[in-house]
Each structure stands twice: as structure tokens, then as C-alpha cells.
C-alpha positions in Angstrom: 54.3 67.4 55.6 56.0 63.8 58.0 54.5 61.9 59.9 55.6 64.0 63.0 53.9 67.1 61.4 50.6 65.3 61.6 51.7 64.5 65.4 52.2 68.2 66.2 55.8 67.9 67.0 57.2 70.1 64.3 54.6 72.1 63.3 53.8 74.1 66.3 50.6 72.9 66.9 49.1 73.3 70.5 46.6 70.9 70.2 47.9 67.3 69.3 43.9 66.4 68.9 43.8 68.7 65.6 46.6 66.8 64.2 45.2 63.7 65.1 42.1 64.4 63.6 44.2 65.5 60.2 46.0 62.5 60.1 42.7 60.3 60.1 41.1 62.7 57.6 43.6 62.4 55.4 43.7 58.3 55.9 39.9 58.2 55.3 40.4 60.5 52.1 43.4 58.1 50.9 41.6 55.0 51.7 37.9 56.2 49.7 40.1 57.6 46.6 41.5 53.6 46.6 37.9 52.2 47.0 36.7 54.5 44.2 39.6 53.4 41.9 39.5 50.4 42.8 35.6 49.7 42.1 36.2 51.9 38.7 38.8 49.1 37.5 36.4 46.3 38.7 33.7 48.0 36.8 35.9 48.4 33.7 36.8 44.4 33.6 33.6 43.1 34.1 32.4 45.2 31.3 34.9 44.5 29.0 34.3 40.6 29.5 31.0 41.2 29.3 31.4 42.8 25.5 33.8 40.0 24.4 31.6 37.1 26.0 28.3 38.6 24.1 30.6 39.2 20.7 31.5 35.5 20.8 27.8 34.0 21.6 26.8 36.7 18.4 29.1 34.8 16.4 28.0 31.9 17.4 24.4 32.4 16.9 24.6 34.0 13.4 26.6 30.8 12.1 24.0 28.5 14.0 21.2 30.9 12.5 22.9 30.8 8.9 22.8 27.0 9.2 19.6 26.4 10.2 18.2 28.4 7.5 20.2 26.9 4.6 18.6 23.8 6.1 15.1 24.7 5.9 15.4 26.3 2.2 16.7 22.8 1.5 13.9 21.6 2.9 11.3 23.9 1.4 13.4 23.0 -2.4 12.9 19.8 -1.9 9.3 19.7 -0.6 8.4 22.1 -3.9 10.7 19.4 -6.1 8.6 16.6 -4.9 5.2 18.6 -5.0 6.0 19.1 -8.8 6.4 16.2 -9.6 3.6 14.5 -7.8 1.6 17.5 -9.6 3.0 16.2 -13.4 2.5 12.9 -12.7 -0.8 13.2 -11.0 -2.0 15.1 -13.9 -0.9 13.0 -16.7 -2.4 9.7 -14.8 -5.8 11.4 -14.7 -6.4 13.0 -18.3 -3.8 10.7 -19.9 -2.3 13.9 -21.3 0.9 15.8 -20.5 0.6 18.4 -18.5 1.2 21.6 -21.2 -1.9 20.1 -23.1 -4.0 20.7 -19.6 -2.6 24.2 -19.9 -4.3 24.8 -23.5 -7.4 23.1 -22.6 -7.6 26.1 -19.8 -6.5 28.9 -22.5 -8.9 27.6 -24.8 -5.8 27.8 -27.2 
């Protein structure tokens, strides 16, 4: 089919209005298909871009959390070490005996 056929020149259409309506409907169908295809491509692009950004954010967050966890564990370890040293020196200064003697007194041996 050519444009002449749409005009009704060679297709032997008696009514040129019918050919014009066909041409308009074909144009609208092609336009709708182009819009749908462009929307699908745009949606795909947005989804792929968002997925990449989220993957990058997850990696960054994971490294940040690992670093913070290591810092917290280190702080807890230092606090426990300080508490144990304080406990040893405190029991020695109060009783004048080493800490293992205190444990022997508790058990009765």
C-alpha cells in the first residue's frame, strides 16, 4: 500500500474520506506503538540505573558497618581489659593478697 492508495487514487475507493480515516488511524497506531516502545525503553533504563546505584550504596554501607563494628569491638575489648586490670589492682589493694587467694577463700579450699 502506498500513499496514493490511502488517498483513494489507485485503490478504487469511491470515498476519499474513508481512505483519509484509514491513514489517520494508521498514523495513530504507529504513534501509539512508538510511545509504548519509548516508555518501555525509558523504564528499563531507569530500573537498570537504580539497581546500579543501590548496589553501590549497599557496598558502601557494608564497608561502613564493618568498620564501625571493628571499632566497637576494639572499644569493648579495651574496656574489658581496663576493667580486668582495675579489678585485679582493686582486690590486691583491699585484701593485700593476690586475686587467686581470694578465689580460694570463696571456694573454701
